[in-house]
PyMOL Python script that loads the backbone (N, CA, C, O; Angstrom):
from pymol import cmd

cmd.read_pdbstr("""\
ATOM      1  N   MET A   1      21.789  28.461   3.122  1.00  0.00           N
ATOM      2  CA  MET A   1      21.465  27.915   4.420  1.00  0.00           C
ATOM      3  C   MET A   1      22.262  26.624   4.611  1.00  0.00           C
ATOM      4  O   MET A   1      22.280  25.779   3.715  1.00  0.00           O
ATOM      5  N   ALA A   2      22.898  26.463   5.723  1.00  0.00           N
ATOM      6  CA  ALA A   2      23.718  25.289   6.000  1.00  0.00           C
ATOM      7  C   ALA A   2      22.841  24.085   6.311  1.00  0.00           C
ATOM      8  O   ALA A   2      21.785  24.215   6.931  1.00  0.00           O
ATOM      9  N   ASN A   3      23.288  22.921   5.877  1.00  0.00           N
ATOM     10  CA  ASN A   3      22.594  21.680   6.171  1.00  0.00           C
ATOM     11  C   ASN A   3      23.173  21.122   7.470  1.00  0.00           C
ATOM     12  O   ASN A   3      24.351  20.769   7.520  1.00  0.00           O
ATOM     13  N   HIS A   4      22.363  21.040   8.508  1.00  0.00           N
ATOM     14  CA  HIS A   4      22.824  20.591   9.820  1.00  0.00           C
ATOM     15  C   HIS A   4      22.387  19.153  10.104  1.00  0.00           C
ATOM     16  O   HIS A   4      22.046  18.831  11.242  1.00  0.00           O
ATOM     17  N   GLY A   5      22.390  18.314   9.125  1.00  0.00           N
ATOM     18  CA  GLY A   5      22.001  16.927   9.329  1.00  0.00           C
ATOM     19  C   GLY A   5      20.732  16.587   8.577  1.00  0.00           C
ATOM     20  O   GLY A   5      20.141  17.420   7.889  1.00  0.00           O
ATOM     21  N   HIS A   6      20.337  15.348   8.727  1.00  0.00           N
ATOM     22  CA  HIS A   6      19.158  14.855   8.020  1.00  0.00           C
ATOM     23  C   HIS A   6      17.888  15.182   8.786  1.00  0.00           C
ATOM     24  O   HIS A   6      17.872  15.187  10.017  1.00  0.00           O
ATOM     25  N   ARG A   7      16.833  15.452   8.047  1.00  0.00           N
ATOM     26  CA  ARG A   7      15.524  15.641   8.679  1.00  0.00           C
ATOM     27  C   ARG A   7      15.040  14.290   9.179  1.00  0.00           C
ATOM     28  O   ARG A   7      15.362  13.249   8.605  1.00  0.00           O
ATOM     29  N   ARG A   8      14.283  14.318  10.228  1.00  0.00           N
ATOM     30  CA  ARG A   8      13.756  13.074  10.777  1.00  0.00           C
ATOM     31  C   ARG A   8      12.590  12.533   9.962  1.00  0.00           C
ATOM     32  O   ARG A   8      12.375  11.322   9.912  1.00  0.00           O
ATOM     33  N   HIS A   9      11.840  13.419   9.325  1.00  0.00           N
ATOM     34  CA  HIS A   9      10.683  12.995   8.544  1.00  0.00           C
ATOM     35  C   HIS A   9      10.705  13.696   7.197  1.00  0.00           C
ATOM     36  O   HIS A   9      11.265  14.781   7.045  1.00  0.00           O
ATOM     37  N   GLN A  10      10.095  13.060   6.244  1.00  0.00           N
ATOM     38  CA  GLN A  10       9.958  13.647   4.913  1.00  0.00           C
ATOM     39  C   GLN A  10       8.477  13.706   4.586  1.00  0.00           C
ATOM     40  O   GLN A  10       7.765  12.710   4.712  1.00  0.00           O
ATOM     41  N   ALA A  11       8.024  14.861   4.172  1.00  0.00           N
ATOM     42  CA  ALA A  11       6.622  15.009   3.796  1.00  0.00           C
ATOM     43  C   ALA A  11       6.407  14.407   2.413  1.00  0.00           C
ATOM     44  O   ALA A  11       7.207  14.611   1.500  1.00  0.00           O
ATOM     45  N   ILE A  12       5.317  13.664   2.276  1.00  0.00           N
ATOM     46  CA  ILE A  12       4.943  13.096   0.981  1.00  0.00           C
ATOM     47  C   ILE A  12       3.456  13.353   0.764  1.00  0.00           C
ATOM     48  O   ILE A  12       2.714  13.613   1.711  1.00  0.00           O
ATOM     49  N   ALA A  13       3.042  13.278  -0.462  1.00  0.00           N
ATOM     50  CA  ALA A  13       1.621  13.427  -0.780  1.00  0.00           C
ATOM     51  C   ALA A  13       1.074  12.080  -1.235  1.00  0.00           C
ATOM     52  O   ALA A  13       1.703  11.382  -2.029  1.00  0.00           O
ATOM     53  N   VAL A  14      -0.080  11.728  -0.734  1.00  0.00           N
ATOM     54  CA  VAL A  14      -0.747  10.500  -1.160  1.00  0.00           C
ATOM     55  C   VAL A  14      -2.204  10.824  -1.462  1.00  0.00           C
ATOM     56  O   VAL A  14      -2.784  11.738  -0.876  1.00  0.00           O
ATOM     57  N   SER A  15      -2.776  10.078  -2.367  1.00  0.00           N
ATOM     58  CA  SER A  15      -4.199  10.236  -2.682  1.00  0.00           C
ATOM     59  C   SER A  15      -4.983   9.213  -1.885  1.00  0.00           C
ATOM     60  O   SER A  15      -4.700   8.016  -1.939  1.00  0.00           O
ATOM     61  N   LEU A  16      -5.961   9.689  -1.151  1.00  0.00           N
ATOM     62  CA  LEU A  16      -6.785   8.809  -0.326  1.00  0.00           C
ATOM     63  C   LEU A  16      -8.252   9.055  -0.626  1.00  0.00           C
ATOM     64  O   LEU A  16      -8.664  10.173  -0.933  1.00  0.00           O
ATOM     65  N   SER A  17      -9.024   7.995  -0.530  1.00  0.00           N
ATOM     66  CA  SER A  17     -10.464   8.147  -0.686  1.00  0.00           C
ATOM     67  C   SER A  17     -11.009   8.902   0.516  1.00  0.00           C
ATOM     68  O   SER A  17     -10.380   8.926   1.574  1.00  0.00           O
ATOM     69  N   PRO A  18     -12.164   9.510   0.362  1.00  0.00           N
ATOM     70  CA  PRO A  18     -12.785  10.181   1.511  1.00  0.00           C
ATOM     71  C   PRO A  18     -13.016   9.218   2.680  1.00  0.00           C
ATOM     72  O   PRO A  18     -12.941   9.622   3.841  1.00  0.00           O
ATOM     73  N   GLU A  19     -13.292   7.961   2.380  1.00  0.00           N
ATOM     74  CA  GLU A  19     -13.520   6.970   3.432  1.00  0.00           C
ATOM     75  C   GLU A  19     -12.248   6.716   4.247  1.00  0.00           C
ATOM     76  O   GLU A  19     -12.301   6.634   5.474  1.00  0.00           O
ATOM     77  N   LEU A  20     -11.103   6.590   3.561  1.00  0.00           N
ATOM     78  CA  LEU A  20      -9.847   6.374   4.278  1.00  0.00           C
ATOM     79  C   LEU A  20      -9.451   7.594   5.095  1.00  0.00           C
ATOM     80  O   LEU A  20      -8.947   7.466   6.211  1.00  0.00           O
ATOM     81  N   THR A  21      -9.679   8.766   4.542  1.00  0.00           N
ATOM     82  CA  THR A  21      -9.385   9.999   5.280  1.00  0.00           C
ATOM     83  C   THR A  21     -10.250  10.075   6.529  1.00  0.00           C
ATOM     84  O   THR A  21      -9.755  10.405   7.607  1.00  0.00           O
ATOM     85  N   ALA A  22     -11.519   9.777   6.395  1.00  0.00           N
ATOM     86  CA  ALA A  22     -12.432   9.810   7.542  1.00  0.00           C
ATOM     87  C   ALA A  22     -12.022   8.770   8.584  1.00  0.00           C
ATOM     88  O   ALA A  22     -12.097   9.039   9.783  1.00  0.00           O
ATOM     89  N   GLU A  23     -11.595   7.603   8.149  1.00  0.00           N
ATOM     90  CA  GLU A  23     -11.180   6.562   9.087  1.00  0.00           C
ATOM     91  C   GLU A  23      -9.912   6.973   9.827  1.00  0.00           C
ATOM     92  O   GLU A  23      -9.805   6.747  11.033  1.00  0.00           O
ATOM     93  N   ALA A  24      -8.958   7.567   9.133  1.00  0.00           N
ATOM     94  CA  ALA A  24      -7.734   8.051   9.782  1.00  0.00           C
ATOM     95  C   ALA A  24      -8.087   9.128  10.809  1.00  0.00           C
ATOM     96  O   ALA A  24      -7.528   9.146  11.905  1.00  0.00           O
ATOM     97  N   ASP A  25      -8.999  10.011  10.464  1.00  0.00           N
ATOM     98  CA  ASP A  25      -9.440  11.051  11.401  1.00  0.00           C
ATOM     99  C   ASP A  25     -10.127  10.435  12.618  1.00  0.00           C
ATOM    100  O   ASP A  25      -9.921  10.887  13.744  1.00  0.00           O
ATOM    101  N   ARG A  26     -10.940   9.408  12.393  1.00  0.00           N
ATOM    102  CA  ARG A  26     -11.630   8.727  13.496  1.00  0.00           C
ATOM    103  C   ARG A  26     -10.624   8.098  14.453  1.00  0.00           C
ATOM    104  O   ARG A  26     -10.761   8.215  15.671  1.00  0.00           O
ATOM    105  N   LEU A  27      -9.617   7.434  13.902  1.00  0.00           N
ATOM    106  CA  LEU A  27      -8.603   6.794  14.742  1.00  0.00           C
ATOM    107  C   LEU A  27      -7.798   7.832  15.527  1.00  0.00           C
ATOM    108  O   LEU A  27      -7.535   7.655  16.716  1.00  0.00           O
ATOM    109  N   ALA A  28      -7.413   8.906  14.855  1.00  0.00           N
ATOM    110  CA  ALA A  28      -6.652   9.966  15.529  1.00  0.00           C
ATOM    111  C   ALA A  28      -7.492  10.603  16.637  1.00  0.00           C
ATOM    112  O   ALA A  28      -6.974  10.889  17.716  1.00  0.00           O
ATOM    113  N   SER A  29      -8.767  10.824  16.385  1.00  0.00           N
ATOM    114  CA  SER A  29      -9.663  11.397  17.405  1.00  0.00           C
ATOM    115  C   SER A  29      -9.786  10.474  18.610  1.00  0.00           C
ATOM    116  O   SER A  29      -9.776  10.928  19.754  1.00  0.00           O
ATOM    117  N   ALA A  30      -9.901   9.176  18.346  1.00  0.00           N
ATOM    118  CA  ALA A  30      -9.986   8.207  19.446  1.00  0.00           C
ATOM    119  C   ALA A  30      -8.723   8.260  20.295  1.00  0.00           C
ATOM    120  O   ALA A  30      -8.797   8.224  21.524  1.00  0.00           O
ATOM    121  N   LEU A  31      -7.573   8.345  19.653  1.00  0.00           N
ATOM    122  CA  LEU A  31      -6.311   8.435  20.393  1.00  0.00           C
ATOM    123  C   LEU A  31      -6.239   9.709  21.225  1.00  0.00           C
ATOM    124  O   LEU A  31      -5.783   9.682  22.369  1.00  0.00           O
ATOM    125  N   ARG A  32      -6.687  10.824  20.654  1.00  0.00           N
ATOM    126  CA  ARG A  32      -6.681  12.089  21.403  1.00  0.00           C
ATOM    127  C   ARG A  32      -7.621  12.017  22.604  1.00  0.00           C
ATOM    128  O   ARG A  32      -7.276  12.476  23.693  1.00  0.00           O
ATOM    129  N   ARG A  33      -8.809  11.441  22.407  1.00  0.00           N
ATOM    130  CA  ARG A  33      -9.772  11.315  23.516  1.00  0.00           C
ATOM    131  C   ARG A  33      -9.209  10.445  24.643  1.00  0.00           C
ATOM    132  O   ARG A  33      -9.511  10.660  25.817  1.00  0.00           O
ATOM    133  N   GLU A  34      -8.396   9.471  24.275  1.00  0.00           N
ATOM    134  CA  GLU A  34      -7.827   8.567  25.279  1.00  0.00           C
ATOM    135  C   GLU A  34      -6.528   9.093  25.884  1.00  0.00           C
ATOM    136  O   GLU A  34      -5.936   8.431  26.736  1.00  0.00           O
ATOM    137  N   GLY A  35      -6.072  10.285  25.453  1.00  0.00           N
ATOM    138  CA  GLY A  35      -4.935  10.885  26.119  1.00  0.00           C
ATOM    139  C   GLY A  35      -3.676  11.078  25.296  1.00  0.00           C
ATOM    140  O   GLY A  35      -2.639  11.443  25.851  1.00  0.00           O
ATOM    141  N   TRP A  36      -3.728  10.846  23.988  1.00  0.00           N
ATOM    142  CA  TRP A  36      -2.569  11.072  23.128  1.00  0.00           C
ATOM    143  C   TRP A  36      -2.799  12.400  22.405  1.00  0.00           C
ATOM    144  O   TRP A  36      -3.306  12.399  21.283  1.00  0.00           O
ATOM    145  N   PRO A  37      -2.446  13.517  23.011  1.00  0.00           N
ATOM    146  CA  PRO A  37      -2.854  14.829  22.506  1.00  0.00           C
ATOM    147  C   PRO A  37      -2.314  15.182  21.126  1.00  0.00           C
ATOM    148  O   PRO A  37      -2.925  15.994  20.432  1.00  0.00           O
ATOM    149  N   LEU A  38      -1.213  14.615  20.711  1.00  0.00           N
ATOM    150  CA  LEU A  38      -0.630  14.967  19.414  1.00  0.00           C
ATOM    151  C   LEU A  38      -0.983  13.977  18.303  1.00  0.00           C
ATOM    152  O   LEU A  38      -0.408  14.036  17.216  1.00  0.00           O
ATOM    153  N   ALA A  39      -1.917  13.075  18.567  1.00  0.00           N
ATOM    154  CA  ALA A  39      -2.323  12.099  17.554  1.00  0.00           C
ATOM    155  C   ALA A  39      -2.943  12.823  16.357  1.00  0.00           C
ATOM    156  O   ALA A  39      -3.746  13.742  16.519  1.00  0.00           O
ATOM    157  N   ASN A  40      -2.556  12.394  15.160  1.00  0.00           N
ATOM    158  CA  ASN A  40      -3.081  12.990  13.929  1.00  0.00           C
ATOM    159  C   ASN A  40      -3.011  11.954  12.804  1.00  0.00           C
ATOM    160  O   ASN A  40      -2.582  10.822  13.025  1.00  0.00           O
ATOM    161  N   ARG A  41      -3.430  12.341  11.611  1.00  0.00           N
ATOM    162  CA  ARG A  41      -3.395  11.425  10.468  1.00  0.00           C
ATOM    163  C   ARG A  41      -1.992  10.891  10.218  1.00  0.00           C
ATOM    164  O   ARG A  41      -1.822   9.711   9.914  1.00  0.00           O
ATOM    165  N   SER A  42      -0.999  11.743  10.344  1.00  0.00           N
ATOM    166  CA  SER A  42       0.370  11.299  10.087  1.00  0.00           C
ATOM    167  C   SER A  42       0.761  10.150  11.004  1.00  0.00           C
ATOM    168  O   SER A  42       1.361   9.174  10.555  1.00  0.00           O
ATOM    169  N   LEU A  43       0.430  10.258  12.278  1.00  0.00           N
ATOM    170  CA  LEU A  43       0.715   9.177  13.218  1.00  0.00           C
ATOM    171  C   LEU A  43       0.022   7.899  12.778  1.00  0.00           C
ATOM    172  O   LEU A  43       0.631   6.829  12.754  1.00  0.00           O
ATOM    173  N   VAL A  44      -1.252   8.014  12.429  1.00  0.00           N
ATOM    174  CA  VAL A  44      -2.033   6.845  12.025  1.00  0.00           C
ATOM    175  C   VAL A  44      -1.384   6.173  10.813  1.00  0.00           C
ATOM    176  O   VAL A  44      -1.224   4.952  10.799  1.00  0.00           O
ATOM    177  N   PHE A  45      -1.015   6.946   9.809  1.00  0.00           N
ATOM    178  CA  PHE A  45      -0.442   6.343   8.605  1.00  0.00           C
ATOM    179  C   PHE A  45       0.980   5.845   8.821  1.00  0.00           C
ATOM    180  O   PHE A  45       1.370   4.837   8.232  1.00  0.00           O
ATOM    181  N   ARG A  46       1.771   6.532   9.658  1.00  0.00           N
ATOM    182  CA  ARG A  46       3.106   6.007   9.977  1.00  0.00           C
ATOM    183  C   ARG A  46       2.990   4.645  10.644  1.00  0.00           C
ATOM    184  O   ARG A  46       3.719   3.716  10.295  1.00  0.00           O
ATOM    185  N   GLU A  47       2.081   4.522  11.599  1.00  0.00           N
ATOM    186  CA  GLU A  47       1.898   3.246  12.285  1.00  0.00           C
ATOM    187  C   GLU A  47       1.377   2.171  11.333  1.00  0.00           C
ATOM    188  O   GLU A  47       1.750   1.004  11.450  1.00  0.00           O
ATOM    189  N   ALA A  48       0.518   2.560  10.394  1.00  0.00           N
ATOM    190  CA  ALA A  48       0.018   1.600   9.413  1.00  0.00           C
ATOM    191  C   ALA A  48       1.155   1.073   8.531  1.00  0.00           C
ATOM    192  O   ALA A  48       1.224  -0.124   8.253  1.00  0.00           O
ATOM    193  N   VAL A  49       2.037   1.962   8.098  1.00  0.00           N
ATOM    194  CA  VAL A  49       3.164   1.542   7.261  1.00  0.00           C
ATOM    195  C   VAL A  49       4.119   0.657   8.063  1.00  0.00           C
ATOM    196  O   VAL A  49       4.627  -0.338   7.548  1.00  0.00           O
ATOM    197  N   ILE A  50       4.360   1.021   9.318  1.00  0.00           N
ATOM    198  CA  ILE A  50       5.227   0.191  10.162  1.00  0.00           C
ATOM    199  C   ILE A  50       4.624  -1.204  10.330  1.00  0.00           C
ATOM    200  O   ILE A  50       5.344  -2.201  10.273  1.00  0.00           O
ATOM    201  N   GLY A  51       3.315  -1.278  10.534  1.00  0.00           N
ATOM    202  CA  GLY A  51       2.637  -2.572  10.649  1.00  0.00           C
ATOM    203  C   GLY A  51       2.762  -3.383   9.370  1.00  0.00           C
ATOM    204  O   GLY A  51       2.984  -4.593   9.420  1.00  0.00           O
ATOM    205  N   LEU A  52       2.622  -2.724   8.224  1.00  0.00           N
ATOM    206  CA  LEU A  52       2.768  -3.406   6.937  1.00  0.00           C
ATOM    207  C   LEU A  52       4.193  -3.928   6.773  1.00  0.00           C
ATOM    208  O   LEU A  52       4.402  -5.059   6.336  1.00  0.00           O
ATOM    209  N   CYS A  53       5.170  -3.095   7.128  1.00  0.00           N
ATOM    210  CA  CYS A  53       6.574  -3.529   7.046  1.00  0.00           C
ATOM    211  C   CYS A  53       6.825  -4.727   7.946  1.00  0.00           C
ATOM    212  O   CYS A  53       7.516  -5.667   7.553  1.00  0.00           O
ATOM    213  N   ASP A  54       6.270  -4.699   9.149  1.00  0.00           N
ATOM    214  CA  ASP A  54       6.421  -5.836  10.064  1.00  0.00           C
ATOM    215  C   ASP A  54       5.822  -7.100   9.464  1.00  0.00           C
ATOM    216  O   ASP A  54       6.420  -8.173   9.533  1.00  0.00           O
ATOM    217  N   GLU A  55       4.645  -6.966   8.880  1.00  0.00           N
ATOM    218  CA  GLU A  55       3.958  -8.130   8.310  1.00  0.00           C
ATOM    219  C   GLU A  55       4.705  -8.709   7.113  1.00  0.00           C
ATOM    220  O   GLU A  55       4.683  -9.921   6.895  1.00  0.00           O
ATOM    221  N   LEU A  56       5.362  -7.859   6.341  1.00  0.00           N
ATOM    222  CA  LEU A  56       6.032  -8.317   5.115  1.00  0.00           C
ATOM    223  C   LEU A  56       7.537  -8.533   5.293  1.00  0.00           C
ATOM    224  O   LEU A  56       8.227  -8.881   4.335  1.00  0.00           O
ATOM    225  N   ALA A  57       8.044  -8.332   6.490  1.00  0.00           N
ATOM    226  CA  ALA A  57       9.479  -8.515   6.733  1.00  0.00           C
ATOM    227  C   ALA A  57       9.900  -9.943   6.377  1.00  0.00           C
ATOM    228  O   ALA A  57       9.240 -10.916   6.743  1.00  0.00           O
ATOM    229  N   GLY A  58      11.002 -10.036   5.663  1.00  0.00           N
ATOM    230  CA  GLY A  58      11.542 -11.344   5.300  1.00  0.00           C
ATOM    231  C   GLY A  58      10.856 -12.018   4.132  1.00  0.00           C
ATOM    232  O   GLY A  58      11.247 -13.120   3.747  1.00  0.00           O
ATOM    233  N   LYS A  59       9.850 -11.391   3.561  1.00  0.00           N
ATOM    234  CA  LYS A  59       9.136 -11.977   2.425  1.00  0.00           C
ATOM    235  C   LYS A  59       9.901 -11.721   1.125  1.00  0.00           C
ATOM    236  O   LYS A  59      10.613 -10.726   0.995  1.00  0.00           O
ATOM    237  N   THR A  60       9.744 -12.615   0.189  1.00  0.00           N
ATOM    238  CA  THR A  60      10.341 -12.429  -1.131  1.00  0.00           C
ATOM    239  C   THR A  60       9.510 -11.429  -1.923  1.00  0.00           C
ATOM    240  O   THR A  60       8.391 -11.094  -1.534  1.00  0.00           O
ATOM    241  N   ASP A  61      10.060 -10.956  -3.032  1.00  0.00           N
ATOM    242  CA  ASP A  61       9.300 -10.060  -3.907  1.00  0.00           C
ATOM    243  C   ASP A  61       7.989 -10.716  -4.332  1.00  0.00           C
ATOM    244  O   ASP A  61       6.949 -10.058  -4.360  1.00  0.00           O
ATOM    245  N   ALA A  62       8.029 -11.993  -4.660  1.00  0.00           N
ATOM    246  CA  ALA A  62       6.827 -12.708  -5.094  1.00  0.00           C
ATOM    247  C   ALA A  62       5.801 -12.783  -3.969  1.00  0.00           C
ATOM    248  O   ALA A  62       4.604 -12.640  -4.220  1.00  0.00           O
ATOM    249  N   GLU A  63       6.245 -13.002  -2.740  1.00  0.00           N
ATOM    250  CA  GLU A  63       5.323 -13.065  -1.611  1.00  0.00           C
ATOM    251  C   GLU A  63       4.707 -11.699  -1.322  1.00  0.00           C
ATOM    252  O   GLU A  63       3.532 -11.609  -0.969  1.00  0.00           O
ATOM    253  N   ILE A  64       5.488 -10.650  -1.469  1.00  0.00           N
ATOM    254  CA  ILE A  64       4.962  -9.288  -1.297  1.00  0.00           C
ATOM    255  C   ILE A  64       3.915  -8.993  -2.363  1.00  0.00           C
ATOM    256  O   ILE A  64       2.843  -8.470  -2.059  1.00  0.00           O
ATOM    257  N   PHE A  65       4.224  -9.329  -3.604  1.00  0.00           N
ATOM    258  CA  PHE A  65       3.279  -9.140  -4.709  1.00  0.00           C
ATOM    259  C   PHE A  65       1.976  -9.889  -4.421  1.00  0.00           C
ATOM    260  O   PHE A  65       0.891  -9.329  -4.577  1.00  0.00           O
ATOM    261  N   ARG A  66       2.082 -11.137  -4.007  1.00  0.00           N
ATOM    262  CA  ARG A  66       0.905 -11.961  -3.726  1.00  0.00           C
ATOM    263  C   ARG A  66       0.081 -11.350  -2.589  1.00  0.00           C
ATOM    264  O   ARG A  66      -1.149 -11.357  -2.645  1.00  0.00           O
ATOM    265  N   TYR A  67       0.744 -10.829  -1.570  1.00  0.00           N
ATOM    266  CA  TYR A  67       0.050 -10.189  -0.448  1.00  0.00           C
ATOM    267  C   TYR A  67      -0.840  -9.056  -0.962  1.00  0.00           C
ATOM    268  O   TYR A  67      -2.014  -8.965  -0.602  1.00  0.00           O
ATOM    269  N   PHE A  68      -0.268  -8.194  -1.806  1.00  0.00           N
ATOM    270  CA  PHE A  68      -1.040  -7.061  -2.318  1.00  0.00           C
ATOM    271  C   PHE A  68      -2.159  -7.517  -3.241  1.00  0.00           C
ATOM    272  O   PHE A  68      -3.260  -6.970  -3.189  1.00  0.00           O
ATOM    273  N   ILE A  69      -1.899  -8.502  -4.077  1.00  0.00           N
ATOM    274  CA  ILE A  69      -2.943  -9.032  -4.971  1.00  0.00           C
ATOM    275  C   ILE A  69      -4.083  -9.618  -4.145  1.00  0.00           C
ATOM    276  O   ILE A  69      -5.254  -9.360  -4.422  1.00  0.00           O
ATOM    277  N   ASP A  70      -3.738 -10.402  -3.137  1.00  0.00           N
ATOM    278  CA  ASP A  70      -4.772 -11.022  -2.298  1.00  0.00           C
ATOM    279  C   ASP A  70      -5.587  -9.976  -1.556  1.00  0.00           C
ATOM    280  O   ASP A  70      -6.812 -10.083  -1.502  1.00  0.00           O
ATOM    281  N   ARG A  71      -4.937  -8.964  -0.980  1.00  0.00           N
ATOM    282  CA  ARG A  71      -5.654  -7.911  -0.250  1.00  0.00           C
ATOM    283  C   ARG A  71      -6.563  -7.121  -1.176  1.00  0.00           C
ATOM    284  O   ARG A  71      -7.713  -6.839  -0.840  1.00  0.00           O
ATOM    285  N   ARG A  72      -6.045  -6.770  -2.336  1.00  0.00           N
ATOM    286  CA  ARG A  72      -6.835  -6.003  -3.301  1.00  0.00           C
ATOM    287  C   ARG A  72      -8.050  -6.812  -3.744  1.00  0.00           C
ATOM    288  O   ARG A  72      -9.152  -6.275  -3.853  1.00  0.00           O
ATOM    289  N   GLY A  73      -7.850  -8.093  -3.997  1.00  0.00           N
ATOM    290  CA  GLY A  73      -8.953  -8.959  -4.409  1.00  0.00           C
ATOM    291  C   GLY A  73     -10.037  -9.045  -3.359  1.00  0.00           C
ATOM    292  O   GLY A  73     -11.220  -9.017  -3.696  1.00  0.00           O
ATOM    293  N   ARG A  74      -9.663  -9.149  -2.089  1.00  0.00           N
ATOM    294  CA  ARG A  74     -10.656  -9.209  -1.018  1.00  0.00           C
ATOM    295  C   ARG A  74     -11.448  -7.917  -0.932  1.00  0.00           C
ATOM    296  O   ARG A  74     -12.657  -7.943  -0.703  1.00  0.00           O
ATOM    297  N   ARG A  75     -10.768  -6.771  -1.116  1.00  0.00           N
ATOM    298  CA  ARG A  75     -11.490  -5.480  -1.054  1.00  0.00           C
ATOM    299  C   ARG A  75     -12.455  -5.345  -2.216  1.00  0.00           C
ATOM    300  O   ARG A  75     -13.555  -4.819  -2.041  1.00  0.00           O
ATOM    301  N   ILE A  76     -12.068  -5.809  -3.406  1.00  0.00           N
ATOM    302  CA  ILE A  76     -12.959  -5.727  -4.568  1.00  0.00           C
ATOM    303  C   ILE A  76     -14.199  -6.589  -4.328  1.00  0.00           C
ATOM    304  O   ILE A  76     -15.317  -6.163  -4.617  1.00  0.00           O
ATOM    305  N   CYS A  77     -14.003  -7.799  -3.801  1.00  0.00           N
ATOM    306  CA  CYS A  77     -15.133  -8.705  -3.550  1.00  0.00           C
ATOM    307  C   CYS A  77     -16.075  -8.153  -2.480  1.00  0.00           C
ATOM    308  O   CYS A  77     -17.291  -8.301  -2.603  1.00  0.00           O
ATOM    309  N   VAL A  78     -15.550  -7.533  -1.453  1.00  0.00           N
ATOM    310  CA  VAL A  78     -16.371  -6.994  -0.367  1.00  0.00           C
ATOM    311  C   VAL A  78     -17.175  -5.789  -0.835  1.00  0.00           C
ATOM    312  O   VAL A  78     -18.317  -5.610  -0.411  1.00  0.00           O
ATOM    313  N   SER A  79     -16.598  -4.957  -1.702  1.00  0.00           N
ATOM    314  CA  SER A  79     -17.277  -3.734  -2.112  1.00  0.00           C
ATOM    315  C   SER A  79     -18.366  -3.948  -3.155  1.00  0.00           C
ATOM    316  O   SER A  79     -19.112  -3.015  -3.450  1.00  0.00           O
ATOM    317  N   LYS A  80     -18.478  -5.119  -3.709  1.00  0.00           N
ATOM    318  CA  LYS A  80     -19.505  -5.373  -4.737  1.00  0.00           C
ATOM    319  C   LYS A  80     -20.850  -5.651  -4.116  1.00  0.00           C
ATOM    320  O   LYS A  80     -21.824  -5.885  -4.831  1.00  0.00           O
TER     321      LYS A  80
END
""", "prot")
cmd.dss("prot")
cmd.show_as("cartoon", "prot")
cmd.util.cbc("prot")
cmd.orient("prot")
């Protein structure tokens, strides 16, 4: 089969908690109810990654590391 260029998207597998999956479904459903008929989990997660990239743009490796450590720490403290 001939390669006619690059694919626009690449499928990946990620492990998500049931809570995150349910939240992604809730957000996609809200978008569909408001008129975005093709909204789905993929859209929700693509937008989340784009938002993360925007937030971390221009940061050093150390600043990126600190961001993740700080976020993870806050989630651990909240869930206890």
